[in-house]
C-alpha positions as protocol buffer text, in pm:
chain_id: "A"
residue {
  index: 1
  type: MET
  ca { x: 3452 y: -324 z: -1976 }
}
residue {
  index: 2
  type: LYS
  ca { x: 3365 y: -96 z: -1711 }
}
residue {
  index: 3
  type: GLU
  ca { x: 3739 y: 47 z: -1650 }
}
residue {
  index: 4
  type: LEU
  ca { x: 3991 y: 117 z: -1912 }
}
residue {
  index: 5
  type: VAL
  ca { x: 4345 y: 210 z: -1887 }
}
residue {
  index: 6
  type: VAL
  ca { x: 4453 y: 514 z: -2121 }
}
residue {
  index: 7
  type: ALA
  ca { x: 4792 y: 437 z: -2268 }
}
residue {
  index: 8
  type: THR
  ca { x: 4963 y: 756 z: -2251 }
}
residue {
  index: 9
  type: GLY
  ca { x: 5178 y: 956 z: -2040 }
}
residue {
  index: 10
  type: ASN
  ca { x: 5027 y: 1263 z: -2154 }
}
residue {
  index: 11
  type: PRO
  ca { x: 4792 y: 1399 z: -1904 }
}
residue {
  index: 12
  type: GLY
  ca { x: 4624 y: 1646 z: -2150 }
}
residue {
  index: 13
  type: LYS
  ca { x: 4525 y: 1363 z: -2358 }
}
residue {
  index: 14
  type: VAL
  ca { x: 4402 y: 1151 z: -2076 }
}
residue {
  index: 15
  type: GLU
  ca { x: 4173 y: 1438 z: -1992 }
}
residue {
  index: 16
  type: GLU
  ca { x: 4067 y: 1511 z: -2343 }
}
residue {
  index: 17
  type: ILE
  ca { x: 3968 y: 1133 z: -2396 }
}
residue {
  index: 18
  type: ARG
  ca { x: 3787 y: 1128 z: -2055 }
}
residue {
  index: 19
  type: ALA
  ca { x: 3575 y: 1429 z: -2177 }
}
residue {
  index: 20
  type: ILE
  ca { x: 3519 y: 1278 z: -2523 }
}
residue {
  index: 21
  type: LEU
  ca { x: 3380 y: 967 z: -2356 }
}
residue {
  index: 22
  type: GLY
  ca { x: 3167 y: 1131 z: -2080 }
}
residue {
  index: 23
  type: ASP
  ca { x: 2862 y: 985 z: -2223 }
}
residue {
  index: 24
  type: PHE
  ca { x: 2991 y: 627 z: -2206 }
}
residue {
  index: 25
  type: PRO
  ca { x: 2969 y: 431 z: -1891 }
}
residue {
  index: 26
  type: VAL
  ca { x: 3332 y: 360 z: -1838 }
}
residue {
  index: 27
  type: THR
  ca { x: 3590 y: 484 z: -1598 }
}
residue {
  index: 28
  type: LEU
  ca { x: 3919 y: 560 z: -1736 }
}
residue {
  index: 29
  type: ARG
  ca { x: 4235 y: 537 z: -1547 }
}
residue {
  index: 30
  type: SER
  ca { x: 4595 y: 692 z: -1635 }
}
residue {
  index: 31
  type: LEU
  ca { x: 4890 y: 490 z: -1705 }
}
residue {
  index: 32
  type: ALA
  ca { x: 5041 y: 694 z: -1423 }
}
residue {
  index: 33
  type: GLU
  ca { x: 4865 y: 479 z: -1165 }
}
residue {
  index: 34
  type: PHE
  ca { x: 5062 y: 178 z: -1263 }
}
residue {
  index: 35
  type: GLU
  ca { x: 5428 y: 69 z: -1254 }
}
residue {
  index: 36
  type: PRO
  ca { x: 5632 y: 251 z: -1533 }
}
residue {
  index: 37
  type: LEU
  ca { x: 5620 y: 119 z: -1861 }
}
residue {
  index: 38
  type: ASP
  ca { x: 5819 y: 147 z: -2176 }
}
residue {
  index: 39
  type: PHE
  ca { x: 5650 y: 119 z: -2525 }
}
residue {
  index: 40
  type: PRO
  ca { x: 5839 y: -1 z: -2801 }
}
residue {
  index: 41
  type: GLU
  ca { x: 5962 y: 241 z: -3065 }
}
residue {
  index: 42
  type: GLU
  ca { x: 5680 y: 356 z: -3303 }
}
residue {
  index: 43
  type: GLY
  ca { x: 5647 y: 216 z: -3672 }
}
residue {
  index: 44
  type: HIS
  ca { x: 5535 y: 385 z: -3978 }
}
residue {
  index: 45
  type: ASP
  ca { x: 5154 y: 381 z: -3948 }
}
residue {
  index: 46
  type: TYR
  ca { x: 4873 y: 507 z: -3724 }
}
residue {
  index: 47
  type: GLU
  ca { x: 4692 y: 177 z: -3678 }
}
residue {
  index: 48
  type: GLY
  ca { x: 4978 y: -37 z: -3607 }
}
residue {
  index: 49
  type: ASN
  ca { x: 5120 y: 224 z: -3347 }
}
residue {
  index: 50
  type: ALA
  ca { x: 4777 y: 245 z: -3174 }
}
residue {
  index: 51
  type: VAL
  ca { x: 4762 y: -140 z: -3161 }
}
residue {
  index: 52
  type: VAL
  ca { x: 5098 y: -196 z: -2998 }
}
residue {
  index: 53
  type: LYS
  ca { x: 5037 y: 69 z: -2741 }
}
residue {
  index: 54
  type: ALA
  ca { x: 4702 y: -67 z: -2651 }
}
residue {
  index: 55
  type: ARG
  ca { x: 4828 y: -444 z: -2625 }
}
residue {
  index: 56
  type: VAL
  ca { x: 5145 y: -354 z: -2419 }
}
residue {
  index: 57
  type: ALA
  ca { x: 4939 y: -156 z: -2182 }
}
residue {
  index: 58
  type: ALA
  ca { x: 4671 y: -404 z: -2141 }
}
residue {
  index: 59
  type: ARG
  ca { x: 4918 y: -685 z: -2080 }
}
residue {
  index: 60
  type: HIS
  ca { x: 5120 y: -452 z: -1837 }
}
residue {
  index: 61
  type: THR
  ca { x: 4812 y: -350 z: -1642 }
}
residue {
  index: 62
  type: GLY
  ca { x: 4586 y: -639 z: -1676 }
}
residue {
  index: 63
  type: CYS
  ca { x: 4315 y: -408 z: -1772 }
}
residue {
  index: 64
  type: PRO
  ca { x: 4150 y: -334 z: -2094 }
}
residue {
  index: 65
  type: ALA
  ca { x: 4359 y: -50 z: -2251 }
}
residue {
  index: 66
  type: LEU
  ca { x: 4270 y: 247 z: -2495 }
}
residue {
  index: 67
  type: ALA
  ca { x: 4553 y: 381 z: -2689 }
}
residue {
  index: 68
  type: ASP
  ca { x: 4563 y: 611 z: -3000 }
}
residue {
  index: 69
  type: ASP
  ca { x: 4814 y: 737 z: -3258 }
}
residue {
  index: 70
  type: SER
  ca { x: 4752 y: 1048 z: -3443 }
}
residue {
  index: 71
  type: GLY
  ca { x: 4912 y: 1294 z: -3663 }
}
residue {
  index: 72
  type: LEU
  ca { x: 4877 y: 1600 z: -3873 }
}
residue {
  index: 73
  type: GLU
  ca { x: 4912 y: 1587 z: -4244 }
}
residue {
  index: 74
  type: VAL
  ca { x: 4983 y: 1900 z: -4455 }
}
residue {
  index: 75
  type: GLU
  ca { x: 4960 y: 1897 z: -4833 }
}
residue {
  index: 76
  type: ALA
  ca { x: 5230 y: 2134 z: -4867 }
}
residue {
  index: 77
  type: LEU
  ca { x: 5463 y: 1882 z: -4683 }
}
residue {
  index: 78
  type: GLY
  ca { x: 5352 y: 1588 z: -4898 }
}
residue {
  index: 79
  type: GLY
  ca { x: 5124 y: 1456 z: -4617 }
}
residue {
  index: 80
  type: GLY
  ca { x: 5398 y: 1512 z: -4342 }
}
residue {
  index: 81
  type: PRO
  ca { x: 5495 y: 1526 z: -4083 }
}
residue {
  index: 82
  type: GLY
  ca { x: 5211 y: 1234 z: -4051 }
}
residue {
  index: 83
  type: VAL
  ca { x: 5290 y: 961 z: -3820 }
}
residue {
  index: 84
  type: ARG
  ca { x: 5585 y: 1123 z: -3710 }
}
residue {
  index: 85
  type: SER
  ca { x: 5402 y: 1444 z: -3599 }
}
residue {
  index: 86
  type: ALA
  ca { x: 5493 y: 1415 z: -3237 }
}
residue {
  index: 87
  type: ARG
  ca { x: 5861 y: 1358 z: -3313 }
}
residue {
  index: 88
  type: TYR
  ca { x: 5891 y: 1628 z: -3602 }
}
residue {
  index: 89
  type: GLY
  ca { x: 6196 y: 1813 z: -3575 }
}
residue {
  index: 90
  type: GLY
  ca { x: 6367 y: 1619 z: -3355 }
}
residue {
  index: 91
  type: PRO
  ca { x: 6373 y: 1510 z: -2986 }
}
residue {
  index: 92
  type: GLY
  ca { x: 6471 y: 1863 z: -2857 }
}
residue {
  index: 93
  type: LEU
  ca { x: 6155 y: 2046 z: -2970 }
}
residue {
  index: 94
  type: ASP
  ca { x: 5830 y: 2099 z: -2755 }
}
residue {
  index: 95
  type: ASP
  ca { x: 5494 y: 2168 z: -2895 }
}
residue {
  index: 96
  type: ALA
  ca { x: 5580 y: 2540 z: -2957 }
}
residue {
  index: 97
  type: GLY
  ca { x: 5903 y: 2439 z: -3132 }
}
residue {
  index: 98
  type: ARG
  ca { x: 5727 y: 2195 z: -3344 }
}
residue {
  index: 99
  type: VAL
  ca { x: 5472 y: 2452 z: -3443 }
}
residue {
  index: 100
  type: ALA
  ca { x: 5727 y: 2686 z: -3527 }
}
residue {
  index: 101
  type: ARG
  ca { x: 5948 y: 2438 z: -3768 }
}
residue {
  index: 102
  type: LEU
  ca { x: 5614 y: 2355 z: -3935 }
}
residue {
  index: 103
  type: LEU
  ca { x: 5545 y: 2744 z: -4004 }
}
residue {
  index: 104
  type: ALA
  ca { x: 5911 y: 2804 z: -4116 }
}
residue {
  index: 105
  type: GLU
  ca { x: 5882 y: 2498 z: -4348 }
}
residue {
  index: 106
  type: ILE
  ca { x: 5560 y: 2613 z: -4515 }
}
residue {
  index: 107
  type: ALA
  ca { x: 5613 y: 2975 z: -4514 }
}
residue {
  index: 108
  type: ASP
  ca { x: 5638 y: 3002 z: -4896 }
}
residue {
  index: 109
  type: ALA
  ca { x: 5340 y: 2780 z: -4968 }
}
residue {
  index: 110
  type: ALA
  ca { x: 5059 y: 2876 z: -5181 }
}
residue {
  index: 111
  type: PRO
  ca { x: 4740 y: 2907 z: -4996 }
}
residue {
  index: 112
  type: ALA
  ca { x: 4597 y: 2606 z: -5170 }
}
residue {
  index: 113
  type: ALA
  ca { x: 4885 y: 2403 z: -5030 }
}
residue {
  index: 114
  type: ARG
  ca { x: 4822 y: 2478 z: -4660 }
}
residue {
  index: 115
  type: GLY
  ca { x: 4529 y: 2253 z: -4649 }
}
residue {
  index: 116
  type: ALA
  ca { x: 4588 y: 1972 z: -4396 }
}
residue {
  index: 117
  type: ARG
  ca { x: 4390 y: 1743 z: -4187 }
}
residue {
  index: 118
  type: PHE
  ca { x: 4449 y: 1586 z: -3845 }
}
residue {
  index: 119
  type: VAL
  ca { x: 4407 y: 1199 z: -3851 }
}
residue {
  index: 120
  type: CYS
  ca { x: 4376 y: 948 z: -3540 }
}
residue {
  index: 121
  type: VAL
  ca { x: 4341 y: 575 z: -3504 }
}
residue {
  index: 122
  type: ALA
  ca { x: 4197 y: 493 z: -3168 }
}
residue {
  index: 123
  type: ALA
  ca { x: 4255 y: 103 z: -3039 }
}
residue {
  index: 124
  type: CYS
  ca { x: 4117 y: -97 z: -2760 }
}
residue {
  index: 125
  type: ALA
  ca { x: 4293 y: -408 z: -2649 }
}
residue {
  index: 126
  type: LEU
  ca { x: 4213 y: -671 z: -2389 }
}
residue {
  index: 127
  type: PRO
  ca { x: 4484 y: -856 z: -2178 }
}
residue {
  index: 128
  type: THR
  ca { x: 4399 y: -1146 z: -2405 }
}
residue {
  index: 129
  type: GLY
  ca { x: 4540 y: -968 z: -2723 }
}
residue {
  index: 130
  type: GLU
  ca { x: 4209 y: -899 z: -2887 }
}
residue {
  index: 131
  type: VAL
  ca { x: 4170 y: -558 z: -3049 }
}
residue {
  index: 132
  type: GLU
  ca { x: 3927 y: -329 z: -3204 }
}
residue {
  index: 133
  type: THR
  ca { x: 4014 y: -7 z: -3392 }
}
residue {
  index: 134
  type: ALA
  ca { x: 3854 y: 299 z: -3545 }
}
residue {
  index: 135
  type: ARG
  ca { x: 3974 y: 600 z: -3737 }
}
residue {
  index: 136
  type: GLY
  ca { x: 3870 y: 961 z: -3732 }
}
residue {
  index: 137
  type: GLU
  ca { x: 3953 y: 1261 z: -3932 }
}
residue {
  index: 138
  type: CYS
  ca { x: 3936 y: 1640 z: -3916 }
}
residue {
  index: 139
  type: GLU
  ca { x: 4003 y: 1833 z: -4232 }
}
residue {
  index: 140
  type: GLY
  ca { x: 4108 y: 2203 z: -4219 }
}
residue {
  index: 141
  type: ARG
  ca { x: 4405 y: 2424 z: -4312 }
}
residue {
  index: 142
  type: ILE
  ca { x: 4728 y: 2575 z: -4142 }
}
residue {
  index: 143
  type: LEU
  ca { x: 4723 y: 2939 z: -4026 }
}
residue {
  index: 144
  type: ASP
  ca { x: 5014 y: 3177 z: -4092 }
}
residue {
  index: 145
  type: ALA
  ca { x: 5064 y: 3220 z: -3685 }
}
residue {
  index: 146
  type: PRO
  ca { x: 4948 y: 3023 z: -3368 }
}
residue {
  index: 147
  type: ARG
  ca { x: 4620 y: 3144 z: -3218 }
}
residue {
  index: 148
  type: GLY
  ca { x: 4442 y: 3041 z: -2886 }
}
residue {
  index: 149
  type: ALA
  ca { x: 4566 y: 2866 z: -2570 }
}
residue {
  index: 150
  type: GLY
  ca { x: 4348 y: 2570 z: -2572 }
}
residue {
  index: 151
  type: GLY
  ca { x: 4437 y: 2213 z: -2682 }
}
residue {
  index: 152
  type: PHE
  ca { x: 4789 y: 2120 z: -2728 }
}
residue {
  index: 153
  type: GLY
  ca { x: 5023 y: 2008 z: -3000 }
}
residue {
  index: 154
  type: TYR
  ca { x: 4936 y: 2173 z: -3350 }
}
residue {
  index: 155
  type: ASP
  ca { x: 4593 y: 2313 z: -3248 }
}
residue {
  index: 156
  type: PRO
  ca { x: 4689 y: 2671 z: -3249 }
}
residue {
  index: 157
  type: VAL
  ca { x: 4782 y: 2675 z: -3612 }
}
residue {
  index: 158
  type: PHE
  ca { x: 4511 y: 2422 z: -3751 }
}
residue {
  index: 159
  type: GLN
  ca { x: 4162 y: 2583 z: -3844 }
}
residue {
  index: 160
  type: PRO
  ca { x: 3907 y: 2305 z: -3901 }
}
residue {
  index: 161
  type: GLU
  ca { x: 3690 y: 2330 z: -4188 }
}
residue {
  index: 162
  type: GLY
  ca { x: 3385 y: 2546 z: -4144 }
}
residue {
  index: 163
  type: GLU
  ca { x: 3539 y: 2721 z: -3852 }
}
residue {
  index: 164
  type: SER
  ca { x: 3644 y: 3086 z: -3844 }
}
residue {
  index: 165
  type: VAL
  ca { x: 3913 y: 3033 z: -3540 }
}
residue {
  index: 166
  type: SER
  ca { x: 4165 y: 2782 z: -3469 }
}
residue {
  index: 167
  type: MET
  ca { x: 4130 y: 2436 z: -3288 }
}
residue {
  index: 168
  type: ALA
  ca { x: 4287 y: 2620 z: -2981 }
}
residue {
  index: 169
  type: GLU
  ca { x: 4041 y: 2873 z: -2983 }
}
residue {
  index: 170
  type: LEU
  ca { x: 3719 y: 2636 z: -2971 }
}
residue {
  index: 171
  type: PRO
  ca { x: 3531 y: 2578 z: -2637 }
}
residue {
  index: 172
  type: ALA
  ca { x: 3685 y: 2202 z: -2536 }
}
residue {
  index: 173
  type: GLU
  ca { x: 3324 y: 2066 z: -2563 }
}
residue {
  index: 174
  type: HIS
  ca { x: 3291 y: 2175 z: -2925 }
}
residue {
  index: 175
  type: LYS
  ca { x: 3661 y: 2062 z: -3036 }
}
residue {
  index: 176
  type: ASN
  ca { x: 3580 y: 1705 z: -2882 }
}
residue {
  index: 177
  type: ARG
  ca { x: 3286 y: 1702 z: -3100 }
}
residue {
  index: 178
  type: ILE
  ca { x: 3453 y: 1773 z: -3435 }
}
residue {
  index: 179
  type: SER
  ca { x: 3822 y: 1664 z: -3369 }
}
residue {
  index: 180
  type: HIS
  ca { x: 3994 y: 1356 z: -3513 }
}
residue {
  index: 181
  type: ARG
  ca { x: 4037 y: 1205 z: -3177 }
}
residue {
  index: 182
  type: GLY
  ca { x: 3685 y: 1284 z: -3059 }
}
residue {
  index: 183
  type: ARG
  ca { x: 3542 y: 1100 z: -3390 }
}
residue {
  index: 184
  type: ALA
  ca { x: 3771 y: 806 z: -3342 }
}
residue {
  index: 185
  type: PHE
  ca { x: 3728 y: 735 z: -2976 }
}
residue {
  index: 186
  type: ARG
  ca { x: 3350 y: 779 z: -3021 }
}
residue {
  index: 187
  type: ALA
  ca { x: 3341 y: 530 z: -3309 }
}
residue {
  index: 188
  type: LEU
  ca { x: 3554 y: 286 z: -3121 }
}
residue {
  index: 189
  type: CYS
  ca { x: 3314 y: 285 z: -2807 }
}
residue {
  index: 190
  type: GLU
  ca { x: 2995 y: 247 z: -3022 }
}
residue {
  index: 191
  type: ALA
  ca { x: 3193 y: -52 z: -3187 }
}
residue {
  index: 192
  type: LEU
  ca { x: 3281 y: -218 z: -2873 }
}
residue {
  index: 193
  type: SER
  ca { x: 2930 y: -141 z: -2733 }
}
residue {
  index: 194
  type: ALA
  ca { x: 2777 y: -303 z: -3049 }
}
residue {
  index: 195
  type: ARG
  ca { x: 3029 y: -614 z: -2979 }
}
residue {
  index: 196
  type: ALA
  ca { x: 2912 y: -640 z: -2638 }
}
residue {
  index: 197
  type: GLY
  ca { x: 2550 y: -688 z: -2744 }
}
């Protein structure tokens, strides 16, 4: 598997995965290089969503495909928004709108209830349907207000455990080393390498 398609329409995510996998001898291609593709509606768990996206992209392109599903789980929201993180607050909201909605919902939460974690399940599917998955997590807490201009999604309000800044304030290389997505994709590539012998 020297060439892999990344099953996402998000160019920021493609670049992040490319940076994460910089040490692995693979070429990543964007789904934008192929005919448009509609993914099925997402389900209720990270692994199922990642596997479906990877399998659909692999069949569509004829290339092995990488996909992931990730979310933010906040203690004050009972583990929400979780698998619905990218759709939190409804279809009309962008990243900033979802962050504002999150902060409004937990505004009165006790400091202990602001604990949170990012979760990611990464999947690699072959056109034949075979699939491998790996999971990564990053523990932290939700800040009172957004900080930093890096990253995307909820990064500006998530402070990783052991850090004094938000995920959006970390240098990209450091973020990729500790992030849920970095951990999941590195574990996935290591599993694929071991499988290949």
